[in-house]
C-alpha positions in Angstrom: 93.3 83.2 -121.9 93.8 82.6 -125.6 96.9 80.7 -126.6 98.2 83.5 -128.8 98.0 85.9 -125.9 100.3 83.6 -123.9 102.8 83.3 -126.7 102.8 87.1 -127.2 103.6 87.5 -123.5 106.5 85.1 -123.8 107.9 86.9 -126.8 107.6 90.3 -125.1 109.4 88.9 -122.1 112.2 87.5 -124.2 112.7 91.0 -125.8 112.5 92.8 -122.4 115.1 90.5 -120.8 117.3 89.6 -123.8 117.4 93.1 -125.3 119.0 94.8 -122.4 121.5 92.0 -122.0 122.5 92.3 -125.6 122.8 96.1 -125.2 125.1 95.7 -122.1 127.2 93.2 -124.0 127.6 95.5 -127.0 128.6 98.4 -124.6 131.2 96.1 -123.0 132.7 95.0 -126.3 132.9 98.6 -127.6 134.6 99.6 -124.3 137.0 96.7 -124.7 137.9 97.8 -128.2 138.6 101.4 -127.0 140.7 100.3 -124.0 143.8 98.2 -123.7 145.6 95.8 -121.4 143.9 94.0 -118.6 140.8 96.1 -118.7 140.3 95.3 -122.4 140.6 91.6 -121.8 138.2 91.7 -118.9 135.6 93.6 -120.8 136.0 91.4 -123.8 135.4 88.2 -121.7 132.5 89.7 -119.8 130.9 91.0 -123.0 131.2 87.6 -124.7 129.7 85.9 -121.6 126.8 88.3 -121.5 126.1 87.8 -125.3 126.0 84.0 -124.7 123.7 84.5 -121.7 121.3 86.6 -123.7 121.2 84.2 -126.6 120.7 81.2 -124.3 117.9 83.0 -122.5 116.1 83.8 -125.8 116.5 80.3 -127.0 115.9 78.2 -123.9 113.4 80.2 -121.9 110.5 79.4 -124.2 111.4 75.7 -124.1 111.4 75.8 -120.3 108.2 77.8 -120.2 106.4 75.2 -122.4 107.7 72.4 -120.3 106.4 74.1 -117.2 103.0 74.7 -118.7 102.7 71.1 -119.9 103.4 69.8 -116.4 100.3 68.6 -114.6 100.1 68.3 -110.9 97.7 65.8 -109.4 95.9 66.4 -106.1 94.1 63.6 -104.2 91.0 65.7 -103.7 89.7 69.2 -103.9 91.3 71.4 -101.3 88.7 74.1 -100.5 91.0 76.1 -98.3 93.8 76.3 -100.8 91.4 77.4 -103.6 89.9 80.1 -101.3 93.4 81.4 -100.6 94.1 81.6 -104.3 90.8 83.5 -104.8 91.9 86.2 -102.4 94.9 86.9 -104.7 93.2 86.6 -108.1 93.0 89.8 -110.1 92.2 88.7 -113.7 89.7 85.9 -114.0 87.9 83.4 -111.7 85.8 80.6 -113.3 83.8 77.8 -111.7 82.0 75.1 -113.8 80.2 72.5 -111.7 76.9 71.0 -110.8 76.9 72.8 -107.4 79.9 74.0 -105.4 80.7 72.9 -101.8 82.4 76.3 -101.4 79.0 77.7 -100.7 78.0 75.2 -98.1 77.7 76.5 -94.6 81.2 75.7 -93.3 82.9 77.4 -96.2 80.4 80.0 -97.3 81.5 83.1 -95.5 85.1 82.6 -96.2 84.4 81.9 -99.9 82.2 85.0 -100.4 84.8 87.2 -98.7 87.4 85.8 -101.1 85.1 86.4 -104.1 84.6 90.0 -102.9 88.4 90.4 -102.7 88.9 89.0 -106.2 86.2 91.4 -107.6 87.9 94.3 -105.8 91.2 93.3 -107.4 89.5 93.7 -110.8 88.8 90.0 -111.5 85.9 88.9 -113.6 84.1 86.1 -111.7 82.0 83.7 -113.7 80.0 80.8 -112.2 78.3 78.2 -114.4 76.2 75.7 -112.4 73.8 73.0 -113.5 70.1 74.1 -113.9 68.3 72.5 -110.9 65.2 72.0 -113.0 66.8 70.1 -115.9 66.8 66.3 -116.4 70.5 66.1 -115.9 70.2 67.4 -112.3 67.8 64.6 -111.5 70.0 62.0 -113.2 73.0 63.2 -111.2 70.9 62.7 -108.0 70.2 59.2 -109.1 73.9 58.5 -109.6 74.6 59.8 -106.1 71.7 57.9 -104.5 74.0 56.0 -102.1 75.5 59.3 -101.0 71.9 60.6 -100.3 72.6 63.8 -102.2 69.7 65.8 -103.5 71.4 67.6 -106.4 68.6 70.1 -107.3 68.2 71.1 -103.7 72.0 71.7 -103.4 72.0 73.8 -106.5 69.0 75.9 -105.4 70.7 76.6 -102.1 73.9 77.7 -103.9 71.8 80.0 -106.1 69.9 81.5 -103.2 73.1 82.5 -101.5 74.6 83.8 -104.7 71.5 86.0 -105.3 71.7 87.5 -101.8 75.5 88.1 -102.2 75.0 89.8 -105.6 72.3 92.1 -104.2 74.6 93.1 -101.3 77.5 94.0 -103.6 78.4 97.5 -104.5 77.3 98.5 -108.0 81.0 98.9 -109.0 81.7 95.2 -108.2 78.3 93.6 -109.1 78.8 93.8 -112.9 82.0 91.7 -112.6 80.1 88.8 -111.0 78.1 86.7 -113.5 76.2 83.5 -112.7 74.5 81.3 -115.3 72.8 77.9 -115.3 73.5 75.3 -118.0 71.1 72.6 -119.2 73.4 69.8 -120.4 75.0 66.6 -119.1 77.8 67.6 -116.6 81.1 66.4 -117.9 83.9 68.5 -116.5 84.5 70.3 -113.2 86.6 73.5 -113.5 87.9 75.8 -110.8 90.1 78.5 -112.3 92.1 81.3 -110.7 93.8 83.6 -113.2 96.1 81.4 -115.3 95.8 78.2 -113.3 92.9 75.8 -112.8 91.9 72.5 -111.1 89.9 70.2 -113.3 88.3 66.8 -112.7 85.5 64.6 -114.1 82.2 63.4 -112.6 82.5 59.8 -111.5 79.4 57.7 -111.1 78.4 57.2 -107.5 81.0 59.6 -106.1 81.2 63.3 -105.4 83.6 65.0 -107.8 85.3 66.8 -104.9 86.5 63.5 -103.5 88.4 62.3 -106.6 91.8 63.3 -107.9 92.1 66.9 -109.2 94.5 67.9 -112.0 96.1 71.3 -111.6 96.9 72.7 -115.1 98.1 75.9 -116.8 95.3 77.5 -118.8 97.7 78.0 -121.7 98.4 74.2 -121.9 96.4 71.8 -124.1 94.5 70.7 -121.0 93.6 74.3 -120.2 92.6 75.0 -123.8 90.3 72.0 -123.7 88.4 73.0 -120.6 88.4 76.7 -121.7 86.6 75.7 -124.9 84.1 73.6 -123.0 83.3 76.5 -120.6 82.9 78.9 -123.5 80.7 76.5 -125.4 78.3 76.3 -122.5 78.5 79.9 -121.4 77.7 81.3 -124.8 74.9 78.8 -125.7 71.7 80.9 -125.6 69.3 77.9 -125.5 71.3 76.0 -122.9 72.1 78.7 -120.4 70.0 80.9 -118.2 71.3 83.8 -116.2 70.7 84.2 -112.5 68.3 87.1 -112.9 65.9 85.2 -115.2 66.1 82.1 -113.0 65.3 84.2 -109.8 62.2 86.0 -111.0 60.0 86.5 -114.0 58.5 89.8 -115.4 54.7 89.8 -115.5 52.4 92.6 -116.7 49.3 92.9 -114.5 46.2 93.4 -116.6 42.6 94.5 -115.7 39.8 94.5 -118.3 42.3 93.8 -121.1 44.4 96.9 -120.1 47.9 96.8 -118.8 48.2 98.2 -115.2 51.7 97.6 -114.0 54.8 95.6 -114.8 56.6 93.8 -111.9 59.1 91.0 -111.4 57.8 88.2 -109.2 59.2 85.0 -107.8 58.1 81.8 -109.6 58.5 78.0 -109.7 57.5 75.4 -112.2 56.1 72.1 -110.9 54.9 69.3 -113.1 54.8 71.6 -116.1 52.6 74.2 -114.3 53.9 77.8 -113.5 53.3 79.4 -110.2 54.0 83.0 -109.2 54.2 84.7 -105.8 51.9 87.8 -106.0 52.7 89.3 -102.7 54.2 92.3 -104.5 50.8 93.5 -105.6 47.2 93.0 -104.5 45.1 90.5 -106.3 41.5 91.6 -105.9 38.2 90.8 -107.5 37.5 91.3 -111.1 38.7 89.8 -114.4 42.5 90.0 -113.5 45.1 88.5 -115.9 48.8 88.7 -116.3 51.0 88.6 -119.4 54.3 86.8 -119.1 57.0 85.1 -121.2 57.3 81.5 -119.9 59.4 79.5 -119.7 62.0 82.3 -119.0 64.8 80.4 -120.7 63.2 81.0 -124.1 64.7 84.4 -125.0 62.6 86.3 -127.5 59.5 84.1 -126.8 56.1 85.9 -127.3 54.5 86.8 -123.9 51.2 85.0 -123.4 48.2 86.0 -121.3 47.3 83.9 -118.2 44.6 83.9 -115.6 45.4 83.5 -111.9 44.1 80.6 -109.9 44.8 79.8 -106.3 46.4 76.3 -105.8 44.1 73.7 -104.1 44.6 70.2 -102.8 42.3 69.0 -105.5 44.8 70.0 -108.2 47.1 67.6 -109.9 49.9 69.1 -107.7 49.0 69.7 -104.1 49.4 73.2 -102.7 51.8 71.9 -100.1 54.1 70.6 -102.8 54.1 74.0 -104.5 54.9 75.7 -101.2 57.8 73.3 -100.6 59.3 74.2 -104.0 59.1 77.9 -103.2 60.9 77.2 -99.9 63.6 75.2 -101.6 64.2 78.0 -104.1 63.8 81.1 -102.0 64.2 79.8 -98.5 61.5 79.2 -95.9 58.7 81.7 -96.3 57.3 83.9 -93.5 53.8 82.9 -94.2 52.9 85.8 -96.4 53.3 84.3 -99.8 50.4 84.7 -102.2 50.8 81.9 -104.6 48.8 81.7 -107.8 48.9 79.2 -110.7 49.1 80.6 -114.2 46.1 79.2 -116.2 45.8 79.5 -119.9 43.5 82.4 -120.7 40.7 81.2 -123.0 40.8 82.5 -126.5 44.5 83.6 -126.4 46.3 81.7 -129.2 49.7 82.7 -127.8 49.1 80.9 -124.5 51.2 77.7 -124.5 49.6 74.4 -123.5 50.8 73.1 -120.1 53.6 70.6 -120.3 53.3 67.3 -118.6 56.0 65.9 -116.3 56.7 63.2 -118.9 57.7 66.0 -121.3 61.0 66.4 -119.5 60.1 68.7 -116.6 61.6 67.3 -113.3 60.7 70.2 -111.0 57.9 68.4 -109.3 59.7 65.0 -108.9 
């Protein structure tokens, strides 16, 4: 919430409370002037007291409010149950900024998603910003947590798989209020916000951020303004963020004899700079079959290029079993019906990008 909005609310509240008090005081003083004796003295004293109460409220309430907002509560660790309870009551905004969230691990998942559904039904906008599992920062965070034996990319992909299933199951009236994006940047701040309050912490080296002290702050405070700005910076950065839909599937146009046949969205993974798609949604038969796609999907506005389809083989730089494992990590264990093909640069198409090597920064196959 912008700071000016909070100030405007405090000013309106001062007028709403102080105004009627002053009106009552004026009526008492007028009545005291029109009456006489004991009643006049009583109304005069009461009116003067109400005037002082109204003036005191208008003057001191903003000071007390600022002091309350500046107060920071420290918690020894992240309390999942307390946050889920707050989610149930949220009606304006829920924001989560993290690498991955333990709220979607098996022991908390059902309760968390029920609370998110309640928040959406209450009218809240729910925004989750998680680290891109394919970026270098995710691999670096895994190395920092090596002693904890935490595979950060795997944890993020599991979160995203459950979020995709949850989003698909939502009613259309609620789905548009749930937004999930991935950021490609070094993780610095952990944020769990419910309406006007939030828990924030930082990422210690060698420790899980959930097991370190958490600061509970008001989002109108300087601390809240700082983390709000960081969230907005990542959320709105077109080159650094990728929404869940584009992470989950890519649009390809099936071509035959240089003619477009059909446009479909297919599952995909990137391993060692090579792009692989699951073509079970359409039949790949004989003939000069190609597809046109815009890859990588993070690059908005990139020109689609034409690719040929090749079946993975153990003789490739990346073994077929490794590619299958990446599909399992991203989409869950398959049912044996996947039809995986590697996108190969089509000869003679100048728009087709050259394959990236793992040294170029792609960590998907590591």
